[in-house]
N, C-alpha and C positions, 0 to 999 in steps of 0.2 A: 421497480414499479409493477412488474408482472404479477406479483402476489396480490395486488389490489383487485385484479379481475380474474380470480380463479374459478368462479362459477359461470360467468358468461361475459361476453364483451359488451352487454347492454347495462352499464352501470354508471352512476354519477358519483364522483368522489367529491364529498363536501368538506372533508378535513383529512389531514395526514400529519404524522409526526415522524421526524427523522432524528435519530440519536447521533449526535456529533461527538467525535473524539475530543477529549480535553486538550487544551493547548499546552504544549510542553513548557516547562519553566525556562529552558534554554535550548538554543539550536546551535549545533556545531557543524561546520562545513569543512570538509577536507577535499582539496583539489588534487586529483591523481592524474598522471599521464602514463600511458603504456604504449609500447611499440605494437604495431598491428599483429605481429607474429605471436605475441604472448598475451594478447587481449583476452582470448577465450579462457586461458588458465587463470588470469587475474580475476575475471568475472566469477569463475567457479570458486576461487578462494574467498572472494568477498561474500558470495552467497553462503558458503559454509560458515563463515564467521557470523554472518547475520542470523543464521539458524541456531547457532550456539549462544546467541545473545551477547556477542562481543561488541555489537554496535550500540548497545544500550548502556548508558553511564548513569 
């Protein structure tokens, strides 16, 4: 919303448009459990997989 008032703080917003992401056709949920001592390594592995696109089917 900050971009709506770039020139001054004295403005009146009369309309706004927000682009929404399309709803996925399917949603898959995987429940994982990790021991506290390996949680950091597990989060890093999941983050790498996500950046590689392995979480998108």
